[in-house]
N, C-alpha and C positions, 0 to 999 in steps of 0.2 A: 846242116843247112835249115832242118825245121827248127833248130833250137832258138830260144830267145836269148839275146843278149844282154847283160847287166851292165849297169853302169859300174865304174870303178868305186864311186862314192858307198853304194848300196852291197856291193860286195865286202867293201872293207868294214862297214856297221855291222852286217851279218855274222862276217868271221869274228869281229871283237866280241858280239854277244855269244856266240858260239863256244868260242875260247874262253871266255868267263864263265859262262854259265848262270850268271846273274839275270832275273826276270826285268823286264822295262819298267821303271817307275816315272810317274810324272813329275815335272821338276817341282822345286820348292815355290816357285810364285804361285801355281795351281793350288797347292794346300795353303796357302796364306789367304788365297781368294776365298777358297772354300770355308773355311774358318771362319772369315769375318763376315762372309752372307749364312752361315750357320747359326750364328749367334748374335742375333739383333741387341744392341746395347740401347739402354732406356736412354731419351732425348731429356736433355737437361731442361731447367723451367726456363732459364733466361733465355738460351738459343732457340729452343723448340717451338714455345707458345708464346708469341708476342701479344695476342688477344684471344678473346673468348666469344664464341657466339650465343649469345641470349635466346632463350625461347620467346620464337614470334607466336604472339597471343591470337592472330588475327592474319588472313591469307589476302584478303581484298582491302583495297583504299577504304571503302566504307565501314567496313567492320573497324580498322584501325580506328578511323575518326570516332567511331561510337565508343571505342575502349578507350580513347583519349578524353572525350568528353565525361565518360563514367568516373574515371580515375581522378580526373580534374574535381569532379563534384564530391567525389568520396574524400578526397584529400582536403579540401576547402572547409566541409562539414566537420572534418576532424580536426583541423586547425581551429575553426571557429569554438567547437566545442572545447577544446583544451585551453584557448585562450581564456573562454570565460572562467575557467577553472582558477588558472593563473591570476587573473585580475581579482577574484573573490578569496583567494587564498591568503593575499595580504592582508585582509580585514580580518581573517577568522583565524586565532591562535591556539586552534587546540590541535593535540598531536595528530589526529586522524586528516584534519585538513592540510597539516603541515606536509604528511607525507603522500596526500594525494597532489600537492602541489610537485613535489618532485616525481611523482609518478606521470602527471601531465608532461613535464619537461622532459621525461625520457620517451615517453610515446611520441611527442613533438620531433624529438631525434630520429626515432627509427623511421617514422614515415618520410621525414626530410631525406634520409639515407636512401631509401629504395624508390620511394613511388615518382619524383622527379624524372630520374633515368627512365622508368617504363613509360611516364609520358612523352618524354623527348624520343624515345624509340617509335612510340606509335605514330606521333605526328611527323616524324622525318623518315620513317619508314627504314630503319636501320636498326640491327642485331648486333653489332660488334661494341664490345667492351676491352679497352686496353688491360694489358697486364698489371700494370700499375694501377690503374683506376679501378679494378677488380679487388686489388689488395688494399686499397684505401676504403673503398666501400664495406668490404668483410670487416675491415677494423673498426669503423664507426657502427656498423650493425650489431657485431658482438658487444661493443662497449654498452649500447642503449639497452640491447636485450637483457643482456646479465644484469645491470642496473635495475632495470624493470623487474627482473626475477626476483631479485633481492629485496627491493622495495616491496613487491607482493609478499613475502615472508615476513617483512616486517610488520605490515599492516594487519596481518593474520595475528601476530603477537601482540599486536595493540587492540584488536579487537577480544583477544584473549582475556587481556588483564581486567579489564572491566567486569567481566564475568565470574573469573575466579578468584582474583585478588582487587575487590572493589576498593577496598579501604587503602591499600597501599599504590593504587593506580598514579595518584598526583604524585607520590615521591618516585614511583619507578620510572615513570615517564614524564621528566619534567624536559623543560626547555634544552637544558643542555645535553641530557639522554639523548632527546630525539634528533639534535643536532650531530650528535657522534654518530647514531645508527645510520642517517642517511649519508654521512661522508663516508661510512665503511661501507655502504651500499655502492655509491660511486667509485670508491677505490676498488672495491672487487671487479666492478664492470670494467675500470681500465687495466686492472692486471690481467683477466681473462682476454680483452683484446689485444694485449700483447704476446700472451702465450699461445693462444689459438690459431691466430692467423701466421705467427711465424713459424709454430710447427707444421701446419697445413701446407705453406708454399715451400718450405723446407724438403717436403716429400718430391721424388723423381716423377714426372707426368711424361707418359708414354704412349697414351691413348689420344681419341679424338677430342677436341676442344669444344664442343656443343654442350652448353649447358642445359639442364632440362627445368629451366624456372627462370624467370623475368628478372633477376638480379642474381649477385654472386653470394654463395652460401657453402658452408663447409662440407656438407653431404654431398651436393653435386661437384665440388672438386675432388674429393675423395675417389670419386669413381674413375680419375684419370689416372690413377697412382698404378704402377707397374710392378709393385712389391706389396709384400705384408706388412710395412711399417705404417699402414693407415690404421692399422688396429690399435695403435700407441694412441694416435688421436682419438678413437672412438672410446678407448678407457679414459684419456684425460676428460672427454666430457662428461664421462658418467661420473668420475670422480668432482668435477667441478658442479654438476648438479647436486650432488649428495653434499659437498660443501655449502653450496646455497640454501639449501634446507637447514642444515645445522646451525 
């Protein structure tokens, strides 16, 4: 009378486990769910990150307006200075001014790639940059910066020749030689602009999309990678810098 009554289903289950002697195991669906949650997979570039958040240089509207005015004034001053160099470079036919003309063009390109976006973000109080826009900006930025780096190296060589080989300066640095060196500088910039952004955006991104800069650049994007493949890009940058010096 004082004993509890067991249901037929529970008695059959207890008898089956007691008869077989096998311990209870979770179903297969449980193990699939646990494995999926225990090993997070890296997010793909195209589906996980559709935009990047650029660095906000100011928190209030007054500071953003001040940043807009300063950026606009500095960019206009740079445009005016480089424009004067370009206008005067056509009249001066020495190798130094020829390379200075190309350097001014690369400087204008680098300014036009980064500063207008920062001015737009300060004026309209936004931080977003699309994935495609960031890739395009990185392509042109690497192109102009690499060309500028190569042109500076060539200008150092141009200053070395009159000092160490003054008698051969006119022969070694003729108009054709200067044109070839300038073309090689722009070609190297185009090559690096193809290789570096393609290698950077081919890496899997699995972290936050907040950039620590006001424009897209390779070191900031490499912080989002979830594997050690970013070391390949760092080595590639070091090799590119050495090739630019050579």
